[in-house]
Every structure is written in structure tokens, then in C-alpha cells.
C-alpha positions in Angstrom: -27.6 -42.8 19.5 -23.8 -43.3 19.5 -24.0 -45.1 16.2 -25.9 -42.2 14.7 -23.4 -39.7 16.0 -20.5 -41.7 14.5 -22.3 -42.1 11.2 -23.0 -38.4 11.1 -19.4 -37.5 11.9 -18.1 -39.9 9.2 -20.6 -38.5 6.7 -19.7 -34.9 7.5 -15.9 -35.5 7.3 -16.2 -34.4 3.6 -17.2 -30.9 4.9 -15.4 -30.8 8.3 -11.9 -31.0 6.8 -12.6 -28.2 4.3 -14.2 -26.2 7.1 -11.0 -26.6 9.1 -8.9 -25.6 6.1 -11.0 -22.4 5.6 -10.6 -21.5 9.3 -6.9 -22.0 9.3 -6.4 -19.9 6.1 -8.4 -17.1 7.7 -6.4 -17.2 10.9 -3.1 -17.4 9.0 -4.0 -14.1 7.2 -4.9 -12.5 10.6 -1.7 -13.7 12.1 0.3 -11.8 9.5 -1.1 -8.6 11.0 -0.2 -9.6 14.6 -3.7 -10.7 15.6 -3.4 -13.2 18.5 -4.9 -16.6 18.2 -6.7 -16.2 21.5 -8.9 -13.2 20.7 -12.4 -12.3 19.7 -11.4 -12.3 16.1 -10.7 -16.1 16.2 -14.3 -16.7 17.4 -15.5 -14.3 14.7 -13.6 -16.3 12.0 -15.0 -19.6 13.2 -18.6 -18.3 13.3 -18.4 -16.6 9.9 -16.9 -19.7 8.3 -19.6 -21.9 9.9 -22.4 -19.6 8.6 -20.9 -19.5 5.1 -20.6 -23.3 5.0 -24.2 -23.7 6.0 -25.2 -21.2 3.3 -23.1 -23.0 0.7 -24.7 -26.4 1.6 -28.1 -24.8 1.3 -27.2 -23.4 -2.1 -25.9 -26.8 -3.2 -29.4 -28.2 -2.6 -31.4 -25.2 -3.6 -29.5 -23.7 -6.5 -31.9 -20.9 -7.5 -32.8 -19.5 -4.0 -29.2 -20.1 -2.7 -27.7 -18.4 -5.7 -29.9 -15.3 -5.1 -28.9 -15.2 -1.5 -25.2 -15.6 -2.3 -25.4 -12.8 -4.9 -27.2 -10.4 -2.6 -24.8 -11.2 0.3 -21.7 -10.7 -1.9 -22.8 -7.3 -3.0 -23.6 -6.3 0.6 -20.3 -7.6 1.9 -18.5 -5.7 -0.9 -20.3 -2.5 0.1 -19.5 -2.9 3.8 -15.8 -3.7 2.9 -15.6 -0.5 0.8 -17.2 1.6 3.5 -14.7 0.2 6.1 -11.5 0.8 4.1 -12.6 4.1 2.5 -13.7 5.6 5.8 -10.6 7.8 5.8 -8.3 9.3 3.2 -9.8 7.3 0.3 -8.4 4.0 1.5 -4.7 5.0 1.4 -4.2 4.2 5.1 -5.8 0.8 4.7 -3.6 0.1 1.6 -0.5 1.1 3.4 -1.5 -1.0 6.5 -2.4 -4.0 4.2 0.8 -3.9 2.1 3.2 -3.3 4.9 1.9 -5.9 7.4 0.6 -3.2 9.8 4.2 -1.9 10.1 3.7 1.7 8.9 0.1 2.2 10.0 -1.4 1.2 13.3 -4.0 -1.5 13.2 -7.6 -0.2 13.3 -10.7 -2.1 14.3 -12.3 -1.2 10.9 -9.4 -2.9 9.1 -9.8 -6.2 10.9 -13.5 -6.0 10.4 -12.9 -5.5 6.7 -10.9 -8.7 6.7 -13.9 -10.5 8.3 -16.2 -9.4 5.5 -13.8 -10.1 2.7 -11.1 -12.8 3.3 -13.1 -15.0 5.6 -16.2 -15.4 3.3 -13.9 -15.7 0.3 -12.0 -18.6 1.8 -15.2 -20.3 3.0 -17.0 -20.2 -0.3 -14.0 -21.1 -2.5 -12.7 -23.9 -0.3 -16.3 -25.4 0.0 -16.8 -25.3 -3.8 -13.4 -26.7 -4.8 -13.5 -29.5 -2.3 -17.2 -30.4 -1.6 -18.8 -29.6 -4.9 -16.2 -29.9 -7.7 -12.8 -30.9 -6.4 -9.9 -29.1 -8.2 -6.5 -29.4 -6.7 -5.0 -26.5 -8.6 -7.7 -24.1 -7.5 -7.6 -25.2 -3.9 -3.8 -24.8 -4.0 -4.1 -21.3 -5.4 -6.4 -20.3 -2.5 -4.2 -22.0 0.0 -1.0 -20.1 -0.9 -2.7 -16.7 -0.5 -1.6 -16.3 3.2 2.0 -17.4 2.2 2.1 -15.0 -0.8 0.7 -12.2 1.4 3.3 -12.8 4.1 6.1 -12.6 1.5 4.6 -9.4 0.0 4.5 -7.6 3.3 7.9 -9.0 4.6 6.2 -10.6 7.6 6.7 -14.0 9.1 4.0 -16.6 9.1 4.0 -19.2 11.8 5.2 -22.6 10.6 2.2 -24.1 12.5 -0.2 -22.5 9.9 1.9 -23.6 7.0 1.9 -27.2 8.3 -1.8 -27.2 9.0 -2.6 -25.8 5.5 -0.5 -28.5 3.8 -1.9 -31.4 5.9 -5.5 -30.3 5.4 -5.0 -30.0 1.7 -3.7 -33.6 1.7 -6.7 -34.7 3.8 -9.1 -33.1 1.3 -7.3 -34.9 -1.5 -7.5 -38.3 0.3 -11.2 -37.8 1.0 -12.0 -37.0 -2.6 -10.0 -40.0 -3.8 -12.0 -42.2 -1.5 -15.2 -40.6 -2.7 -14.1 -41.4 -6.3 -13.8 -45.1 -5.4 -17.1 -45.1 -3.5 -19.5 -43.4 -5.8 -17.7 -43.0 -9.1 -17.1 -39.2 -8.8 -14.7 -37.9 -11.4 -12.1 -36.2 -9.3 -9.4 -36.0 -11.9 -9.3 -35.9 -15.6 -7.1 -34.7 -18.4 -9.4 -31.9 -19.5 -10.1 -30.8 -15.9 -6.4 -30.8 -15.0 -5.4 -28.8 -18.1 -8.3 -26.3 -17.5 -7.6 -25.9 -13.8 -3.9 -25.5 -14.4 -4.6 -22.8 -17.0 -6.9 -20.9 -14.7 -4.4 -21.3 -11.9 -1.6 -19.7 -14.0 -3.9 -16.9 -15.3 -5.1 -15.9 -11.8 -1.5 -16.1 -10.4 -0.2 -13.8 -13.2 -3.1 -11.4 -12.9 -2.8 -11.2 -9.1 0.9 -10.5 -9.4 0.3 -7.7 -11.9 -2.6 -6.1 -9.9 -0.8 -6.3 -6.6 0.7 -2.7 -6.0 4.4 -2.8 -5.9 7.1 -0.4 -4.6 8.6 1.7 -7.4 12.0 1.0 -5.8 12.9 -2.5 -4.7 13.5 -2.9 -1.0 17.1 -3.1 0.0 18.1 -1.8 -3.4 19.6 1.3 -1.7 22.1 -1.0 0.1 23.0 -2.7 -3.2 23.4 0.5 -5.0 25.4 2.0 -2.1 27.8 -0.9 -1.9 28.3 -1.9 -5.5 27.1 0.8 -7.9 28.2 4.1 -6.4 30.8 6.1 -8.2 33.6 7.7 -6.2 33.6 10.7 -8.5 31.9 13.5 -6.5 32.9 16.3 -8.8 29.2 16.9 -9.7 28.5 17.4 -6.0 30.6 20.4 -5.5 27.6 22.7 -5.5 26.1 20.8 -2.6 29.2 20.7 -0.5 29.7 24.4 0.1 27.5 27.0 1.6 26.0 29.4 -1.1 25.5 33.1 -1.2 22.2 32.6 -3.0 19.4 30.0 -2.8 19.4 27.2 -5.4 16.2 28.2 -7.2 14.0 25.8 -9.2 16.7 25.0 -11.8 19.0 23.4 -9.2 16.2 21.1 -8.0 15.6 19.8 -11.5 19.2 18.6 -12.0 19.3 15.6 -9.8 21.7 12.7 -10.2 20.1 10.6 -7.5 23.5 10.1 -6.0 23.8 9.1 -2.3 25.1 11.8 0.0 24.3 10.3 3.5 22.8 7.3 5.2 20.9 8.1 8.4 20.4 5.6 11.2 18.0 6.5 14.0 14.4 6.3 15.1 13.0 9.3 13.4 12.5 10.9 10.0 12.5 14.7 9.8 13.8 17.7 7.8 17.6 18.3 7.8 18.8 21.8 7.3 21.7 22.7 5.0 21.5 26.5 4.9 19.1 29.3 5.8 18.4 32.5 3.7 17.1 35.7 5.0 16.2 38.3 2.3 14.3 37.9 -1.0 15.6 39.4 -4.2 12.4 40.4 -6.0 14.3 41.2 -9.2 16.1 37.9 -9.6 13.5 35.8 -7.8 15.9 34.2 -5.3 17.0 34.3 -1.7 20.3 35.4 -0.3 21.8 35.2 3.2 22.7 38.1 5.5 26.3 37.8 6.6 25.2 38.4 10.3 23.0 35.3 10.3 25.2 33.1 8.0 28.7 33.4 9.4 29.9 31.3 12.4 28.6 32.9 15.7 28.8 30.1 18.3 31.1 27.2 19.0 29.4 23.9 19.4 29.8 24.0 23.2 28.2 27.5 23.4 25.4 26.3 21.2 24.9 23.2 23.4 24.6 25.3 26.5 22.2 27.6 24.8 19.9 25.0 23.1 19.9 22.1 25.5 17.8 24.3 27.8 15.1 24.7 25.1 13.0 21.8 26.4 9.2 22.4 26.2 8.8 19.9 29.0 11.1 21.9 31.3 9.4 25.1 30.3 6.1 23.7 31.4 7.6 22.6 34.7 8.9 26.1 35.2 5.4 27.5 34.6 4.0 25.1 37.3 6.8 26.1 39.7 6.1 29.8 39.1 2.4 29.2 39.9 3.4 27.7 43.2 5.7 30.6 44.1 3.2 33.2 42.8 -0.4 31.9 42.9 -2.4 32.8 39.8 0.5 32.8 37.3 -1.1 29.9 35.3 -4.5 31.5 35.3 -3.1 34.9 34.4 -1.6 33.7 31.1 -4.4 31.1 30.3 -2.2 28.1 30.7 -4.7 25.9 32.5 -4.9 23.1 29.9 -1.2 22.9 29.6 -0.7 22.8 33.3 -3.3 20.0 33.7 -1.8 17.7 31.1 0.7 15.6 33.2 2.0 13.4 30.4 3.7 16.0 28.3 7.1 14.9 27.1 9.8 16.6 25.0 12.7 14.2 24.5 16.1 14.5 22.9 16.6 12.0 20.1 19.8 11.0 18.3 20.5 10.0 14.7 23.8 8.8 13.1 24.7 10.5 9.9 27.1 8.5 7.6 28.5 10.4 4.6 28.7 8.4 1.5 32.1 9.6 0.4 30.7 13.1 0.5 32.3 16.0 2.4 30.6 19.3 3.0 31.3 22.5 5.0 28.0 22.1 6.8 26.6 19.3 8.9 22.9 18.5 8.1 20.8 18.9 11.2 17.1 19.5 12.2 15.7 22.8 13.4 15.8 22.0 17.1 19.3 20.5 17.1 21.1 20.5 20.4 24.6 19.3 19.4 26.5 17.7 16.6 29.4 15.3 17.5 31.8 14.7 14.7 34.7 12.2 15.1 38.1 13.8 14.2 36.8 17.4 14.0 38.4 19.8 16.5 35.6 22.4 16.6 32.2 22.9 15.0 30.7 26.3 14.6 27.0 27.3 14.4 25.4 30.3 12.7 22.6 32.4 14.1 20.4 30.6 11.6 21.1 27.3 13.2 23.5 25.9 10.6 26.3 23.6 11.9 29.5 24.1 9.9 33.2 24.0 9.8 34.8 27.4 9.5 36.6 26.6 6.2 37.2 23.1 5.0 34.6 20.3 4.5 34.3 17.6 7.0 35.8 14.1 6.4 33.8 12.5 3.5 33.9 9.1 5.0 33.6 9.5 8.8 30.1 9.8 10.3 28.7 12.1 13.0 25.9 12.1 15.5 23.1 14.7 15.7 21.2 15.2 18.9 17.9 17.1 18.7 14.6 17.7 20.3 11.6 15.9 18.7 10.2 18.2 16.0 6.6 17.0 15.7 5.1 14.9 18.6 5.7 17.5 21.3 5.0 20.4 18.9 1.3 19.7 18.1 0.5 18.8 21.6 2.0 22.1 22.9 -0.1 24.0 20.4 -3.3 22.1 21.1 -2.9 22.7 24.9 -2.6 26.5 24.4 1.2 26.8 25.1 1.6 29.0 22.0 -1.6 31.1 22.4 0.4 34.3 22.7 1.3 37.4 20.7 4.9 38.5 20.5 4.4 41.1 23.3 2.4 38.6 25.4 5.1 36.0 25.1 7.8 38.4 26.0 5.8 39.6 29.1 5.1 36.0 30.2 8.7 34.8 29.8 10.1 37.9 31.5 7.8 37.4 34.5 8.5 33.7 34.6 12.2 34.4 34.8 11.8 37.0 37.6 9.7 34.6 39.7 12.1 31.7 39.2 15.1 34.0 39.9 13.7 35.2 43.1 13.2 31.7 44.3 16.6 30.3 43.1 14.8 27.7 41.0 17.1 25.7 38.7 14.4 25.9 36.0 15.4 29.5 35.5 18.0 28.6 32.9 15.2 27.0 30.7 13.0 30.1 31.0 15.9 32.4 30.2 16.8 30.3 27.2 13.3 30.7 25.7 13.4 34.4 26.4 16.7 34.7 24.7 15.4 32.9 21.6 12.4 35.1 21.6 14.4 38.3 21.7 16.7 37.1 19.0 13.6 36.2 16.8 12.2 39.7 17.3 15.6 41.1 16.3 15.5 39.0 13.2 12.0 40.2 12.5 13.1 43.8 12.6 16.1 43.1 10.4 13.9 42.0 7.4 11.1 44.6 7.8 12.5 46.6 4.9 12.2 43.5 2.7 8.5 43.2 3.5 7.8 46.6 1.9 8.4 45.0 -1.6 5.9 42.2 -1.1 3.0 42.9 -3.6 -0.4 43.9 -2.4 -1.9 40.7 -4.1 0.3 38.5 -1.9 -0.6 40.5 1.2 -4.3 40.3 0.5 -4.2 36.6 -0.2 -2.4 36.0 3.1 -5.0 38.1 5.0 -7.8 36.2 3.3 -6.3 32.8 4.3 -5.8 33.8 7.9 -9.0 35.8 8.4 -10.4 35.4 11.9 -7.2 33.7 13.3 -5.5 35.2 16.3 -2.3 33.4 17.0 0.8 33.0 14.9 0.8 29.2 15.0 -2.8 29.2 13.7 -1.9 31.5 10.9 1.2 29.4 10.0 -0.9 26.2 9.8 -3.5 27.9 7.7 -0.9 29.1 5.2 0.5 25.5 5.2 -2.9 24.0 4.4 -3.9 26.5 1.8 -1.8 25.0 -1.0 -3.1 21.4 -0.4 -6.7 22.5 -0.4 -6.6 24.7 -3.5 -5.4 22.6 -6.3 -1.7 23.4 -6.4 0.6 20.9 -8.2 4.2 20.0 -7.5 6.0 19.8 -10.9 9.7 19.9 -11.2 9.6 19.8 -15.0 7.3 22.9 -15.3 9.1 26.1 -16.5 6.7 29.0 -16.0 6.7 31.8 -18.6 6.7 34.2 -15.7 9.1 33.4 -12.8 7.3 35.7 -10.3 5.6 34.4 -7.2 2.4 36.2 -8.2 2.2 34.1 -11.4 2.8 30.9 -9.3 0.1 31.8 -6.7 -2.6 33.1 -9.0 -2.0 31.8 -12.5 -0.1 28.5 -12.8 -0.5 27.0 -9.3 2.3 24.7 -10.4 5.9 24.7 -9.4 8.8 23.2 -7.3 9.4 23.4 -3.6 11.2 26.7 -4.0 8.0 28.3 -5.2 6.0 27.0 -2.3 8.6 27.9 0.3 9.2 31.3 -1.1 5.5 32.1 -1.4 4.9 30.9 2.1 7.6 32.9 3.7 6.6 36.1 2.0 2.9 35.6 2.9 3.9 34.9 6.5 6.1 38.0 6.7 3.4 40.1 5.3 1.2 39.0 8.3 4.0 40.0 10.7 5.1 36.4 11.4 8.8 35.7 11.9 9.8 33.4 9.1 12.9 32.4 7.0 13.6 30.4 3.9 15.5 27.1 4.4 17.2 24.7 2.0 18.1 21.2 3.1 17.0 17.6 2.7 13.9 15.5 3.2 15.3 12.0 3.6 13.8 8.9 1.8 12.8 5.8 3.7 14.5 2.5 2.9 13.5 -1.1 3.2 14.8 -1.2 6.8 13.3 0.3 9.9 15.2 3.3 11.2 17.4 3.6 8.1 17.0 6.6 5.8 18.8 7.7 2.6 19.8 11.2 1.6 20.4 11.6 -2.1 20.9 14.9 -3.9 17.4 14.3 -5.2 16.2 14.7 -1.6 17.1 18.4 -1.7 14.2 20.4 -0.5 13.2 24.0 0.4 10.9 24.7 3.2 10.1 27.5 5.7 10.9 27.9 9.3 8.6 30.0 11.5 9.3 31.3 15.0 6.3 30.3 17.2 5.9 32.0 20.6 7.2 30.0 23.6 8.4 27.3 21.2 11.2 28.5 18.9 11.8 27.9 15.2 9.4 25.4 13.8 9.4 23.7 10.4 6.2 24.0 8.2 5.6 22.2 4.9 3.6 24.1 2.3 4.8 21.9 -0.7 2.1 19.5 -1.8 3.0 15.9 -2.4 4.2 15.1 -5.9 1.4 12.5 -6.3 -1.4 14.7 -4.9 -3.1 15.1 -8.3 -2.7 11.5 -9.5 -3.8 9.5 -6.5 -5.8 7.1 -8.7 -2.6 5.9 -10.4 0.0 6.0 -7.6 -0.5 5.5 -3.9 2.2 7.0 -1.8 2.4 6.5 2.0 3.0 9.4 4.4 6.7 8.4 4.7 7.3 8.7 0.9 7.5 5.2 -0.5 5.4 4.7 -3.6 3.2 1.9 -4.6 2.1 1.3 -8.2 0.2 -1.1 -10.3 1.6 -2.5 -13.5 -1.4 -1.7 -15.8 0.5 -2.6 -19.0 1.1 -6.1 -17.7 -2.5 -6.4 -16.7 -3.6 -5.4 -20.2 -1.2 -7.9 -21.8 -2.4 -10.7 -19.6 -6.0 -9.9 -20.3 -5.5 -9.8 -24.1 -3.6 -13.0 -24.1 -6.2 -14.7 -21.9 -9.0 -13.4 -24.2 -7.2 -15.0 -27.1 -6.7 -18.3 -25.3 -10.3 -18.2 -24.0 -11.6 -17.6 -27.6 -9.5 -20.5 -28.9 -10.7 -22.8 -26.0 -14.4 -21.9 -26.8 -13.8 -22.7 -30.4 -12.1 -26.0 -29.5 -14.9 -27.0 -27.1 -18.0 -25.7 -28.8 -17.6 -24.3 -32.3 -15.2 -26.8 -33.8 -17.2 -29.9 -32.7 -20.5 -28.4 -34.0 -18.8 -27.5 -37.3 -17.3 -31.0 -37.5 -20.6 -32.7 -37.0 -22.3 -30.5 -39.6 -19.5 -31.1 -42.0 -19.7 -34.9 -41.4 -23.4 -35.0 -42.0 -23.0 -32.9 -45.2 -20.3 -35.3 -46.4 -22.7 -38.3 -45.9 -25.0 -36.9 -48.5 -22.2 -37.0 -51.1 -21.1 -40.5 -50.3 -22.3 -43.8 -51.8 -24.5 -46.0 -49.6 -21.5 -48.4 -48.8 -19.2 -45.4 -47.9 -21.8 -43.7 -45.8 -22.6 -46.8 -43.7 -18.9 -47.5 -43.2 -18.3 -43.8 -42.3 -21.1 -43.8 -39.7 -19.9 -47.0 -38.1 -16.3 -45.7 -37.8 -17.6 -42.4 -36.5 -19.7 -44.0 -33.8 -17.1 -46.6 -32.7 -14.1 -44.2 -32.7 -15.6 -40.9 -31.5 -19.3 -40.9 -30.6 -19.1 -43.6 -27.9 -15.5 -43.0 -26.9 -15.3 -43.0 -23.1 -18.8 -44.6 -22.8 -18.3 -48.1 -24.4 -15.0 -49.8 -23.6 -12.9 -51.0 -26.5 -15.5 -49.9 -29.0 -13.2 -50.2 -32.0 -12.4 -53.9 -31.2 -16.1 -54.9 -31.1 -18.0 -56.4 -34.0 -21.0 -54.4 -35.3 -23.4 -56.7 -33.3 -21.4 -56.4 -30.1 -21.0 -52.6 -30.5 -24.6 -51.8 -31.0 -25.8 -54.3 -28.4 -23.6 -52.5 -25.9 -24.9 -49.1 -27.0 -28.5 -50.3 -26.7 -27.7 -51.7 -23.2 -26.0 -48.5 -21.9 -28.3 -45.9 -23.5 -31.5 -47.7 -24.3 -31.2 -46.6 -27.9 -32.9 -49.1 -30.3 -30.6 -49.7 -33.3 -32.9 -52.2 -35.0 -31.3 -54.2 -37.7 -28.5 -51.7 -38.4 -25.8 -54.0 -37.1 -26.7 -56.4 -40.0 -26.7 -53.6 -42.5 -23.4 -52.3 -41.2 -21.8 -55.8 -41.3 -22.9 -56.3 -44.9 -21.5 -52.9 -45.9 -18.2 -53.5 -44.1 -17.5 -57.1 -45.2 -19.5 -57.6 -48.4 -19.4 -54.1 -49.7 -23.2 -54.2 -50.5 -25.7 -51.5 -49.5 -28.6 -49.6 -50.9 -30.2 -46.2 -50.5 -32.4 -47.4 -47.6 -29.3 -48.5 -45.8 -27.8 -45.0 -46.2 -30.9 -43.4 -44.8 -30.9 -45.9 -41.9 -27.3 -45.1 -41.2 -28.0 -41.4 -40.9 -31.0 -42.0 -38.6 -29.0 -44.4 -36.4 -26.1 -41.9 -36.2 -28.4 -39.1 -34.9 -30.2 -41.5 -32.5 -26.9 -42.8 -31.0 -25.6 -39.2 -30.6 -28.8 -38.1 -28.8 -28.8 -41.3 -26.7 -25.1 -40.8 -25.6 -25.8 -37.1 -24.7 -28.8 -38.0 -22.7 -27.0 -40.8 -21.0 -24.2 -38.5 -19.8 -26.7 -35.9 -18.6 -28.5 -38.6 -16.5 -25.2 -39.8 -15.0 -24.3 -36.2 -14.1 -27.6 -35.8 -12.3 -27.1 -39.0 -10.4 -23.6 -37.9 -9.3 -24.9 -34.6 -8.1 -27.8 -36.2 -6.2 -25.4 -38.7 -4.6 -23.0 -35.8 -3.5 -25.9 -33.9 -2.0 -26.8 -37.0 0.1 -30.2 -37.4 -1.7 
């Protein structure tokens, strides 16, 4: 029994080593996406590899049935793979997860399952075939470098243990196949096979490189450009350094130089305000700022005292405290869900802003900014629109500053979902006033938070009243569209989100190059549906105001991500227009109506949610395919067409030769070409020795042709019967050699299958 086990193990080494290689390759890919070695996925990888190896072995013995099973299985695995990755947003999340090493998108169960039905079977089948069936070092190497290439692509580290194991197992497969060559005569290497495998290796490598989606801008290029290529001439930036009386309009957003203005260092990416505008000029299609809201109104210290208390988390705590002092407060205002959610957080974050030799009167800051700390600046002022600025001169163009602000998005959506903003203007004022009274009566320190929100509410209502006259000029078409979009919705936050979603869901296109024949917002909304961020933001604010919402037009920046985590770049091309809307019990909130620039060309460009684009080099793919088609055609000609033509041409030439010439030509053809590789040293043998060896190897009866050939070669005598015999012997030897090679191939296959 022991001897049988040892024999079985030695016999199966030919398959066990490739099996181990396939498992290691699969686990190496999983490790790139932070899947632990001790997990259920490791067991799944081993079981799937084992099943695929059993299937491959079955297919090796039963070609027809096994081939059908492999084909059906491949189509089904492909179908399951597509269902898993296209389960949400047309596969864009999967592609972003796959190409960033799970850095930008959280790992989902479906994604790892997609790996199990794609990478694992692929590794198993290819490794089995190119090691156990037809060993090809180049192909196996190509498969083995996939995990390494993938780790380089996604900028992820791959454990040296996996690299070492992959290399050692490849060497083991090589040694096994070399041993098998010595044991059973298998042809492991050969000049033709090596050239062919190297050619396919190069083609697949080039094609894979071309098809792999690439970032339009090289990672870390921003640092290279910032350090070595940036001009110190900021004369073209003067328009961006001062506060303007009027909004920029579409034209200003078309004239980008892509010059760096700031580098941002922090743990968040948000919208940064440059300036707010209050009234719309319907004749000139632009916004202008009211002096009351645009001039300095607070010092930075006054603003800090005012804004630091605007914590939604503290407001919730104040509501809970009021309910304890006055039982029924929570229930009275329908705040049960918000009160029951104990994990609500609203944290202050900080980001460092480093000017790139760019000085401006304003300091870029998000909507919910608490304070700005600038080194070397004596005092910073803040407008009623929330713009941080110096009173006159620009800030130092080289010294950075810190911006402290409440999170814009995480706490915002949770607050809305829990009903914290389910109020009208009047209802919010009533709730906040009662909250302040209760907390004041009980000397609760959370009173300052409630009073801060009430102050912001009263200021927003004052702002709403100030632009009421401007609302009278909004066309009936815009008002009717706004009413249609928000039909059936009760609260301002619901209406604001509905207006935001409208543009994305109704075929609008972001196009900076488009110059409309009619600059009106009516033409943008109902005719062209194409424009820049100024069109989207302006249309949004006017529709919001027509519904009674408190909204304002804002110009600022939407930073670009870079190749480093927590580092963002602000170029002048990042300039952006967007609306801010006052939401009850929350404050001024940013909304984004502008559709992504790639929204209508998702098939060609895939852009992740943070704004970095991935593209495929289709031109390179086309060139590679054309060149490969030419090479393949030439190879087919060399392997099949040219030999056939050569044989036919040779036979035709025999008919035109004399008997002596034809016999001599047949002998030379057979000795130099026909039996090359089958009979050793064929050209050095005499006619008798050559044809005896051919008869021994192939069983082909050559009769007395050796005598006829010898007479023609040495005496120069032959007749027509000898010419006819030469032709017949040539055809017989060709057929015999071909049949001999076919039989040898069958024997090798039978031996490899263990038959």
C-alpha cells in the first residue's frame, strides 16, 4: 500500500506542482486586494483549482466531451462574472476598485466572487495546459507575471513570499518537463516552438498593455509639474486673485491655463468657495453681488464664535436635553428617529492650503468653515456670504494657511434621512425658538448652539426677503418646470435634491466648448440642454428661488485628486460654479446640479467619483491588431501555403527534366528536405543506406530505386521508367514520413495521458 501511495505521488508530481503554482497565482492576486491568507476565500481558491484540474485532466483524455464541458462552463462563468461586476452603475465601481487596488472603493463580496469565477479558473486552465499538456515556458511566464503586473498597475505591494513561490514553482515545472523529455522523448523545446511562443508572448503583452485602462494624467505628475515646470509669471491670474463685482460667466470657464493655484493637504475633498453672488441680471445673463453681503462684516474671531456653535451633533444633544426638561418636545416636532440614533457625529476637519506662488484677496474655504488661520496675516474678515478675505491686499502668495470646517457630506445626508430637516421655514423658527427658551430656562450650556442655529435661520430669512424682487423676473417656463420637478415634495431639502437630480436624469450635457445661439437660461433648459457649470448653477438657483427656497450662486473650486492620498490640486481649470441652499436646522448646504463631463461618453472614458479619468488606447490596440494580422498571414503562408506551392512547383519541374536530372533531383530532395529531422545525417548516406533507413523507420518499400538512383548519380544513365519510378518513390516517401510523424505524435499523447 505504501509503495502504491509513493508511486501515485511521484506520478502525480507532474500535476501537483502546476496545481500549487495555480493556487499561489490566485492567492497572490487576492492579496493585492488585502484578502487575508487565512480566510474562506483561500479555501474557495483551492477547491476551484482542484475542480478545474480534474476537469482539465478529464478533457485531456476525452477531448470531445471535455471540450464541450469546458466551452459551456466558460460561457456560464463569463455570464456570472458580468452579472457580478455590472450589478451596480454599469461596472464603474468594480473597475475603479480593480484598478486602484481597493483603495478608492470598498471591497464588496461580489467583487471577490467575480475573481473566483474569472482569475482562478483562468489560472488553473492555462497553467495546466502549458505545463501538463504542452509545456511552453514563455506562455507560463506570461501567466505568472500577471499578479506582479497587476500590483504595479494599482500601486499595491505584493508579498515577497508570493513572488518567491511563483519563481520556484516555475523552475520546478521546468525541471519536471526536462526530466519528462529524457524519460519519454517529449519535445519540450524546439526552435519553432520557442519562436512561436515568444511571438505570442510579445503580442499578448502589448495587447494587454494597450487594453488596460490608464489614467489620463500620470500619477505624481502634479508634483513634477509643480516643482520643475511652473512659471512664476502669474500675470494671467490677476482675474482670479481679486473679488469681482460680477460672476465670471461661461467665457471665463473656457479660458483655462491649467496653472496651479493651490495644493491642499488633508483628509477630505470638498467644494471651496471663492465668492458668492446674490442677484441675477436677466438682461446680461450674469450674477452680481449685493454690497451688504459682499463687504467684510465679521472679524475672524467673531466668525469663529458664531460658526463653531453650528454643530449638528450639539444641536441634536440640545433637542434631547430639551425633551428631558420639557417632556414631549421630541414628539411634538417629529424628531423621534433623530433622537433614537445614538451614533450621530458632526466633526470639525482641517485642511492645509498651500498657495503656489499665487496671492488672492480671498481665502478659499468650504460652506461650513469655522475658521481660517493664516500665518503672518494680522486679521481676516468674513462677509455675510461666508467669504474669507483680507480687507484690501492679497495674502502672501507663498505662505500657507489652515482651514477648519464641519464635514459637508457625511453628517448632512444622515441628518436629512433622520428627519432633522423635515421643517418649513416657519416650523423651524418655532422649534428653534422654543428650544432656546427651554435651554435658557434651565441654564443649559447647549443654549449657545441652539441660538447659533436660530441666528443663521433669521439671517437666511432676511436674505430670502432681500432677493424677492429678483424672483419676479423669473420666467413662467422656469417656474413651471421647477414645480413639475418638485411635485408632491414637502420639505426644502427634498426639493433641493430633486432639482439636483433633474439634470442628470434628463440628458443634459456638460460642454465648455459649446457657445449657444441664445444665452438665456430658457434656451439652456428647454432647447440645447448643453452648457457649462454657470448654466447649471444659474438655472438651479432661479428654479429654487421660484419655489421659495433660499439659494445663492457661488463661484469657487472643485479640487482635483492627485496620485497621493490626502493631497489635492487646485488649478485655475478647477474653477467651478455651484449653488448653496439654506436648509432648515442645518445652514447653508452645497448642491451639485452640473452633470459630469463624461456623463454621455461612459463607453469611452470611465471616470471615478473623485474625478480621475481612466482611458483605453484604442489606436494602439488597432495598430497592434493590424500588425499581428499581417504577421499571422505571413506565418500561415510560411507554414502552409509556401510548402504546398513549393511541392507543386517541384513536381511540375520534374516533368520538364530529363530522366537523369529528375532522379538526381528526387534523391537530393528526399535526403536534404523530406527526411530532415527523421533520418540522421541523411545527406552523408549512400542511396542504399538512405533508403534502407527510410524503409526501417517508416516501413515504406522503396524497391530497387536505390540501384536506379545510384546509376543516375554516378553513371549518369537513366530511362523514362526510372523517371516514373522516381516520382512514385518521392510521393511514397513523403506520405510515409507524414504518417510516421502522426503515429509518433499519437504515441506521445498516449504516454502523457498515462495510457
